[in-house]
Backbone bond lengths (Angstrom), bond angles and torsions (degrees), N, CA, C in turn:
res aa  C-N    CA-C-N  psi(-1)  N-CA   C-N-CA  omega(-1)  CA-C   N-CA-C  phi
1 X - - - 1.439 - - 1.526 107.89 -
2 X 1.305 116.63 140.13 1.458 122.94 -176.70 1.522 109.71 -102.62
3 X 1.350 116.50 127.67 1.457 122.70 175.71 1.511 109.33 -120.81
4 X 1.290 115.78 141.24 1.453 119.27 168.98 1.518 107.32 -72.61
5 X 1.308 117.42 155.10 1.457 121.43 179.70 1.523 110.54 -54.80
6 X 1.322 117.62 -47.41 1.462 119.48 -177.63 1.530 111.04 -65.87
7 X 1.314 118.86 -37.39 1.460 119.45 179.93 1.530 110.61 -73.49
8 X 1.329 118.45 -30.67 1.458 121.39 175.94 1.529 109.80 -65.82
9 X 1.327 116.68 -40.99 1.460 120.19 177.49 1.526 109.89 -61.87
10 X 1.315 116.65 -43.74 1.466 120.31 178.92 1.528 111.24 -64.47
11 X 1.313 115.92 -40.59 1.459 120.40 178.76 1.523 110.60 -61.73
12 X 1.336 116.77 -46.29 1.463 120.43 -179.98 1.524 111.52 -64.74
13 X 1.316 116.61 -37.52 1.451 120.33 177.46 1.528 110.39 -64.07
14 X 1.328 116.48 -45.65 1.463 120.28 178.20 1.531 111.21 -63.17
15 X 1.312 116.49 -38.65 1.458 121.09 178.01 1.530 110.62 -63.32
16 X 1.310 116.72 -43.44 1.471 121.32 178.60 1.528 110.80 -63.91
17 X 1.317 116.73 -42.67 1.469 120.83 178.97 1.523 110.17 -63.74
18 X 1.321 116.70 -43.95 1.464 120.36 179.60 1.525 110.75 -63.12
19 X 1.325 116.74 -40.38 1.463 120.18 179.08 1.527 110.15 -63.55
20 X 1.324 116.66 -46.48 1.465 120.48 -179.25 1.525 110.88 -62.23
21 X 1.324 116.72 -40.65 1.465 120.92 -178.78 1.522 111.24 -65.96
22 X 1.321 117.74 -30.35 1.459 121.35 -177.78 1.518 112.98 -89.18
23 X 1.324 117.91 -7.24 1.456 120.73 177.42 1.522 109.24 -64.86
24 X 1.276 114.88 151.96 1.442 121.96 177.43 1.529 109.33 -63.44
25 X 1.329 116.94 126.39 1.468 121.25 -179.17 1.527 110.24 -58.73
26 X 1.317 116.82 -39.58 1.450 119.84 -179.63 1.534 110.39 -61.24
27 X 1.321 116.79 -42.19 1.465 120.46 178.76 1.524 110.70 -65.43
28 X 1.328 115.87 -39.96 1.468 119.29 177.37 1.525 110.27 -59.79
29 X 1.326 117.10 -42.92 1.462 120.59 -178.97 1.522 111.65 -70.18
30 X 1.320 117.78 -35.08 1.469 119.53 174.35 1.522 110.04 -60.01
31 X 1.325 115.30 -43.65 1.470 120.03 179.30 1.520 110.88 -68.50
32 X 1.327 116.94 -48.00 1.473 121.30 -176.75 1.526 112.52 -61.15
33 X 1.330 117.19 -32.98 1.468 120.57 -176.14 1.528 112.37 -103.41
34 X 1.322 117.13 0.14 1.473 122.58 -178.32 1.535 111.28 55.51
35 X 1.316 115.85 35.48 1.467 120.67 -179.97 1.521 109.86 -85.90
36 X 1.310 115.96 143.33 1.453 121.64 174.61 1.523 108.02 -99.66
37 X 1.321 116.36 134.18 1.462 121.33 -174.54 1.522 111.75 -57.05
38 X 1.338 117.63 -43.60 1.462 120.10 -177.06 1.536 111.31 -62.79
39 X 1.314 116.97 -42.61 1.465 120.77 179.75 1.523 109.75 -69.33
40 X 1.330 116.40 -42.73 1.460 120.90 178.83 1.527 110.41 -60.40
41 X 1.332 117.05 -44.76 1.474 121.48 179.14 1.528 110.21 -60.04
42 X 1.330 116.60 -46.31 1.471 120.95 -178.88 1.527 110.64 -62.52
43 X 1.325 117.20 -47.93 1.464 120.98 -178.54 1.530 111.65 -67.17
44 X 1.330 116.95 -38.53 1.461 120.96 178.96 1.523 111.02 -65.56
45 X 1.331 116.54 -29.70 1.452 121.82 -176.10 1.514 114.89 -68.62
46 X 1.346 117.51 -14.49 1.462 119.33 176.42 1.517 108.76 -59.37
47 X 1.330 116.02 146.43 1.473 120.86 -178.36 1.522 111.45 -52.90
48 X 1.317 115.75 -49.94 1.459 119.28 179.15 1.520 107.81 -132.58
49 X 1.311 116.35 130.18 1.446 120.14 179.07 1.526 108.43 -77.30
50 X 1.320 115.28 132.90 1.463 122.40 -176.41 1.521 110.03 -81.82
51 X 1.325 116.61 127.06 1.464 120.89 -178.48 1.521 112.67 -86.17
52 X 1.321 117.61 -2.39 1.462 119.30 -177.07 1.524 112.94 -94.83
53 X 1.317 117.87 -8.00 1.460 121.06 -177.74 1.529 109.47 -80.32
54 X 1.328 115.89 122.84 1.461 120.62 177.28 1.524 109.74 -75.11
55 X 1.320 116.31 148.90 1.454 122.38 173.56 1.528 111.90 56.84
56 X 1.291 116.84 36.97 1.460 123.19 -175.73 1.535 110.37 -77.72
57 X 1.324 116.64 131.45 1.466 122.02 -176.87 1.531 111.61 -60.62
58 X 1.325 118.01 -39.50 1.470 121.26 -179.71 1.524 110.21 -65.23
59 X 1.327 115.79 -46.10 1.473 119.58 -179.69 1.517 110.71 -61.02
60 X 1.315 117.48 -46.81 1.463 120.85 -178.23 1.532 111.26 -61.56
61 X 1.329 115.96 -47.56 1.460 120.12 -178.12 1.522 110.97 -63.60
62 X 1.339 117.03 -48.63 1.460 119.70 -175.78 1.521 112.48 -72.09
63 X 1.312 118.12 -29.21 1.461 119.58 172.62 1.520 109.22 -58.77
64 X 1.317 116.16 -47.21 1.466 121.04 177.16 1.530 110.60 -60.68
65 X 1.329 116.63 -48.84 1.466 121.47 -177.42 1.525 111.81 -62.19
66 X 1.323 116.90 -45.14 1.458 120.34 -179.16 1.529 111.15 -66.67
67 X 1.317 117.09 -38.30 1.466 118.88 178.99 1.521 110.77 -68.43
68 X 1.312 118.24 -42.16 1.462 120.95 -179.34 1.531 112.18 -69.64
69 X 1.337 116.66 -23.72 1.467 120.83 177.46 1.526 112.59 -93.62
70 X 1.332 117.17 3.29 1.460 120.71 177.31 1.517 114.41 76.37
71 X 1.329 117.24 13.66 1.458 121.56 179.36 1.523 110.34 -80.56
72 X 1.324 116.13 -35.02 1.458 121.09 -179.10 1.522 109.16 -127.97
73 X 1.310 114.47 138.09 1.466 120.04 178.74 1.529 109.29 -88.18
74 X 1.318 116.60 166.37 1.470 120.86 -176.91 1.523 112.54 -62.93
75 X 1.333 117.46 -22.45 1.467 119.89 179.10 1.527 112.21 -85.72
76 X 1.328 117.41 0.91 1.459 121.51 178.48 1.510 114.79 93.31
77 X 1.323 116.73 -5.98 1.463 118.56 177.75 1.530 109.36 -74.94
78 X 1.309 115.17 150.97 1.462 121.84 -175.76 1.518 109.18 -103.33
79 X 1.329 115.82 132.77 1.458 121.93 173.55 1.531 106.14 -88.89
80 X 1.308 116.35 94.02 1.466 122.13 -172.89 1.536 112.27 -57.42
81 X 1.350 119.89 -46.08 1.471 118.19 177.82 1.539 112.38 -58.81
82 X 1.323 117.49 -38.74 1.469 119.71 177.80 1.523 111.56 -68.81
83 X 1.329 117.25 -34.27 1.468 120.27 176.64 1.526 109.78 -64.68
84 X 1.326 116.11 -42.93 1.473 119.32 176.98 1.526 110.83 -59.99
85 X 1.339 116.49 -43.60 1.467 120.52 179.30 1.526 111.49 -64.69
86 X 1.329 116.40 -37.53 1.464 120.81 178.00 1.533 110.00 -62.36
87 X 1.325 116.84 -45.02 1.466 119.82 178.21 1.520 110.47 -63.91
88 X 1.333 117.79 -41.32 1.474 120.23 177.58 1.526 110.62 -59.50
89 X 1.322 116.73 -40.59 1.464 120.61 178.16 1.522 110.27 -61.91
90 X 1.328 117.31 -46.68 1.463 120.61 178.69 1.524 110.98 -61.79
91 X 1.326 117.00 -41.83 1.465 120.97 179.31 1.529 109.95 -61.44
92 X 1.325 116.90 -40.98 1.472 119.83 -179.62 1.526 111.42 -64.67
93 X 1.314 117.78 -30.10 1.467 121.77 177.98 1.523 111.87 -81.69
94 X 1.321 116.36 -23.23 1.465 122.03 -171.88 1.518 112.89 -69.76
95 X 1.305 116.98 -35.29 1.455 120.11 -179.87 1.521 110.13 144.75
96 X 1.308 115.60 169.46 1.463 120.76 178.71 1.518 109.62 -72.20
97 X 1.313 114.95 130.57 1.457 120.07 -178.60 1.517 110.44 -111.11
98 X 1.333 116.36 140.91 1.465 118.55 173.32 1.530 109.93 -65.77
99 X 1.299 116.36 160.77 1.473 122.37 -176.28 1.520 111.91 -53.00
100 X 1.310 117.72 -41.27 1.459 121.51 -178.64 1.531 110.74 -58.48
101 X 1.331 117.02 -42.74 1.459 120.18 -179.89 1.529 111.59 -75.68
102 X 1.320 117.33 -30.40 1.467 119.59 173.98 1.530 109.49 -63.20
103 X 1.332 116.10 -40.09 1.469 120.37 177.38 1.524 110.86 -65.01
104 X 1.328 116.45 -38.63 1.473 121.07 176.66 1.528 110.41 -59.69
105 X 1.334 116.94 -46.48 1.464 121.05 -179.67 1.528 109.94 -61.68
106 X 1.337 117.77 -45.52 1.467 121.02 178.35 1.525 111.13 -58.48
107 X 1.314 116.13 -42.30 1.464 120.56 179.27 1.531 110.40 -63.22
108 X 1.319 116.94 -44.53 1.466 120.72 179.29 1.530 110.32 -62.36
109 X 1.325 116.86 -42.65 1.465 120.51 -179.46 1.526 111.11 -64.32
110 X 1.334 116.54 -36.99 1.467 120.11 178.72 1.525 111.99 -67.28
111 X 1.333 116.81 -26.16 1.468 120.87 -179.88 1.528 112.94 -78.97
112 X 1.308 117.55 -12.94 1.471 121.00 -179.45 1.522 108.35 -79.94
113 X 1.336 116.23 125.53 1.459 120.02 179.42 1.522 110.32 -145.08
114 X 1.321 115.83 166.93 1.466 121.72 -177.56 1.524 113.14 -57.88
115 X 1.317 117.06 -31.59 1.457 120.71 -177.33 1.517 114.16 -63.22
116 X 1.316 116.86 -19.46 1.466 120.62 179.80 1.520 112.59 -74.80
117 X 1.334 117.37 -17.87 1.459 121.14 -170.20 1.524 111.42 -122.69
118 X 1.303 116.36 62.37 1.473 121.97 -179.63 1.529 110.73 -112.14
119 X 1.328 116.74 32.38 1.453 121.61 -173.94 1.525 110.79 -113.75
120 X 1.321 115.86 -167.43 1.466 120.72 177.03 1.519 109.45 -70.58
121 X 1.302 115.99 164.66 1.463 120.72 179.50 1.529 110.72 -59.57
122 X 1.324 116.63 -38.37 1.466 120.74 179.83 1.524 111.19 -65.44
123 X 1.324 115.98 -47.09 1.470 119.42 -178.78 1.525 111.69 -70.27
124 X 1.332 117.63 -36.75 1.468 119.66 176.33 1.520 111.25 -63.30
125 X 1.332 116.54 -38.14 1.469 120.04 177.97 1.518 110.10 -60.19
126 X 1.319 116.87 -47.31 1.464 120.73 -179.08 1.531 110.72 -67.57
127 X 1.325 118.00 -35.99 1.470 120.34 175.94 1.531 110.35 -61.03
128 X 1.324 116.73 -40.48 1.467 120.29 177.66 1.529 110.77 -64.78
129 X 1.331 116.59 -45.29 1.471 120.80 178.74 1.526 109.73 -58.39
130 X 1.327 116.50 -49.34 1.460 119.82 -178.75 1.525 111.84 -67.33
131 X 1.331 117.03 -29.98 1.459 120.47 175.42 1.521 111.70 -64.61
132 X 1.329 115.88 -43.12 1.470 120.17 176.56 1.526 109.38 -61.23
133 X 1.325 116.21 -45.97 1.473 120.25 -179.77 1.531 111.22 -60.06
134 X 1.328 116.89 -42.05 1.455 120.93 -178.15 1.528 111.70 -62.53
135 X 1.322 116.28 -45.41 1.469 119.85 178.25 1.533 110.05 -58.76
136 X 1.320 116.16 -45.63 1.460 119.24 -174.83 1.521 113.13 -78.76
137 X 1.322 117.47 -22.14 1.455 119.18 173.60 1.528 109.00 -64.86
138 X 1.330 116.53 -42.72 1.460 120.31 177.74 1.520 111.95 -62.87
139 X 1.318 116.29 -39.19 1.470 120.14 178.38 1.528 109.63 -67.14
140 X 1.320 115.63 -46.88 1.468 120.72 -175.73 1.525 111.97 -60.80
141 X 1.333 116.03 -41.95 1.458 119.02 -177.11 1.516 113.09 -87.98
142 X 1.327 117.02 -6.53 1.462 120.08 175.03 1.522 109.37 -76.22
143 X 1.294 115.86 155.38 1.467 119.62 178.89 1.516 109.88 -62.00
144 X 1.314 116.21 129.54 1.456 121.43 175.94 1.515 113.90 69.47
145 X 1.317 116.44 19.19 1.455 119.81 179.31 1.513 111.32 -62.50
146 X 1.300 117.08 171.71 1.458 122.89 -177.75 1.509 112.63 -48.63
147 X 1.304 114.65 156.93 1.456 119.16 -175.66 1.530 112.07 -115.41
148 X 1.300 116.77 21.12 1.458 121.36 -179.38 1.517 110.45 -113.43
149 X 1.321 115.51 157.08 1.453 122.04 174.35 1.521 108.57 -77.77
150 X 1.339 117.55 128.98 1.464 121.31 -176.70 1.524 111.79 -58.70
151 X 1.305 117.44 -41.82 1.463 120.20 -179.90 1.533 110.32 -60.40
152 X 1.332 117.03 -43.28 1.468 120.87 178.26 1.528 110.98 -62.86
153 X 1.327 116.64 -39.55 1.466 120.81 178.95 1.522 109.84 -63.37
154 X 1.308 117.31 -44.18 1.463 121.15 179.14 1.523 111.00 -62.21
155 X 1.321 116.37 -37.97 1.466 120.58 -174.63 1.536 113.24 -82.41
156 X 1.337 118.18 -5.79 1.480 120.57 178.24 1.504 110.65 -64.72
């Protein structure tokens, strides 16, 4: 096939853009924030992520992840409907839940509102992280809750 130089450049540019768009968002955020998976996993595993720690690996990574998933805007405001959808996506990956736990998740999602996220971008990021953890803690400790590691589900 014959390409003109200018059309070949455009083709390669489009190919590069398509490749970048199809890359795993989690991998992009690992690269963008220079986070190491092992350290991120360890820090994420704490019961509650501390919002007072400066330059925190969890905050940096999840800020990137939430922004790329449309959960958080660049000004730090939270798109609550998108956050609910993000949690639903994680729940669907987590495993089959009995009706009782599905009702628990619905109740938790209904409790999420704009008033919860009136803080700085850093604190809102940590509130979102801890919100995800809270939902999944209830699932994990509920009878027959999901059988996957939350961190692994997030990183899929």
